N, C-alpha and C positions, 0 to 999 in steps of 0.2 A: 494558729495556722500561719505559716510563713508567707510573705508576700510573694507574688509571682516573680520568678527569676527571668528578667529580661536581658540577661548577659548574652544570650545567644543571637540577639539582634545584630551583633557584629558579624555573624556568619551569614547573613543575607547577602547575596551575590547577584547583581543586576547582569552580570556577565553570563549568567547560566539561564537566562530568559531566552528561549529559542523561537524563531520564526522561520517559516519557509518562504524565504525571499525569492527563491526560484525553486521549481519542482517539476518533475517529469514523470510520466508513466510509460512503462515498456510492457509488452506482451509478447508471448511466444506460445507455440503449441507445446502440448505434454512431451512430444518427442524431443524438444530441445533440452540441453542440459541444465540442471538446476543451478542456481548461483551459490556457490560455496564459500567464496571469499572476494567480496567486492573491493577490498583494498589490499594493497601490497604491504610489505613490511614497514615502509615508511609512512603509511597512511594515505598513499595516493590512490585515487579512485580509478579502478582498472576498466578497460574495454569488456563490454558485456559478451557473452558467449554468442556464437552464431544462432540467428533465429529469433532474436529479440528485435521487436520493431516499436518505434515510438507512436504513441496515441496522438500526440500533437497538442495543439491548444485546446484548453478547457476553460469553462466559465470561472469567474472569479470566486466562486465558491471552493474551488480547489477539490481536494480529496477529503472525503469524511470517512474515518475509521470508525465503525460502530461494532457492536456485538449484542449477543443475547445471553444473558447469565441466569440460570435458574437453579434453585436448591431444593432438594428433597428434606423436608423436615420431619422429625419425630416429635409428636406431641404426647405429653403426659398428664395424668389426671391431677398431679401434685404441682404442676407449674403452669402459669399463664403464658408463658413463652416457650418455644420449642427447646426440648432437652438435648437434641442432637440435630445437626444439619450437615448435609453432605452435597458437594456440587454435582448436578444432574447434567446440565449442559453448559458449555461455554463456547460460543461460536464467534468468529470474527468475520466481518464484512468490509468491504471498500466500495464507495459510491463516488462516482464523478460524472460530468457532463461534458463529453467532447463537442468541441465547436467546428472541427474540420470534417469534410467529407473525404475521408482518405480510406485506405484498404483495412487499416487496423480498427478505426472507430467503427466502421461499418460491419466488419467481421465479428467484432465483440457484441454489437448490438443484435445483429441478425443470426448469431450463432453459426458463423461460417469458419472453416479453417483459415489459419494465417499463412499456410504454405501448402504446396501439394495440390492434389486433386480437390477441386471445389473452392480453392481460394480465388480471390479477386485478383486480376492482372495488375500490371504496372499502370500508374496514373495516366490517362490519356490514351490507353490502349483500346482501340476499337470501341465496343459498346459493353459497359459493365452490365451484367444481368445476374440475378439470383432469384430463386423461387422457394417458397415456403414448402418444406417436405411435408408429407402426409404424417409421418412420425418424426418429431424433432430428434436430432441426435443429441447424445450426452457428451458435450465436449469440454474436457478439463483444459485448463490454461495454466501457464506460468506467468505470473505477474511480478513486477518489481517497480517499486515506488522510490524516487531519489529526491530529498529536500535538500536544498543548499542554504546555509546561513553564514554569516561572518563573525569572527572573533572581533569584537568591538575594540579591543586594545591594539591588535596586531593587524587587523584588516585581512587576515588569512582565512580561507574557506573552511567550513567544517560541514559534514554531511550527515544525514540520517537516511538510512536505506532500510527499506522494509520489503521482504520477499514473501510472497504467497506462492509456493511451490506446486500447489495443486488448487486451482480455484475454479468455481462453477458459476455461471450466470444464474442469479436467483431472482432478478427483478430487473425491469427496464421501464423508463418514463415514456411518456407520449412523445411521439414525433410531430411537430407542428410545423406547419408550412404557412409563413405570413411574411408579409413585405416589411415588417417593423424589427424582425429579429432573425438570427442565424438559424439554420435548421440544425438542431442539436439532438443527440441520441444519448440520453442518460442511462447508465447501467449501474447495477449493483452486483457485485461478485463476492460469494463467500468462500472463505478458505477452508480447505479440507485436509485431512492428515495424509502426508507424503510418506509412503512406505519406506523409501530409502532415507530420507532425512528424519523421519520419526517425529515430526512436528507439522503444523499447519501454517505457521508464520515464524520468521526469523527476522530480528532487527539488529542492525549495526549502527554505531556512532563512531565516526573517526575523520580524519582529515588534518592538515596542518594546523588549522585553527583549533581544533579539539585538542590536539596535543600541546598547544601553547598554554593550555589552562593547567597543565601539570604543574605542581609546585616546585620551585627551585630546589635542588638537592642541598642539604645542609653541609656547611663546611666544617670540617673537624676541628 
């Protein structure tokens, strides 16, 4: 048997190790436009559509993207392992803990609209007040997550953008009041299929630093 081929070690590239040096979360009501193209033709990050508001500071745990994957197996008497397996469910979720008490963080935690009737007013406006309804509404959101990294060689930014065009609150953490920590409102949102886009999640990677990774064209 031939020895292991280690020639591919030369293909390892530190420049492809990504980190979210900075990141931001934006949320909008379902009535806002979905994000179709976050970058222009030159790879420059574009202004978001109207209706998207920032969630603000979060804890250092950042955003955790998780999911639940389950398969449906067929078992046969002649085999100790399944003879067929099909994907039954494949869900995507995002979890984060906002640190700010702003309209977006409170609305996502308390299941309030982000705009229009029932939305919280501007910061500092009279008295903020909300009540838990007898029957909680089912409020779908549009969520956008943007992470910024740098190209180590050129110093140019590159971005990872993930869009949940139709997301629903499926969990929330305890809200604790204590003198030793900020009041935080951790939430979990699950992505659901958007009828127009035909998907529950879209991810893009682009930016000047990303395009700097492209190989130089060979000279004839």
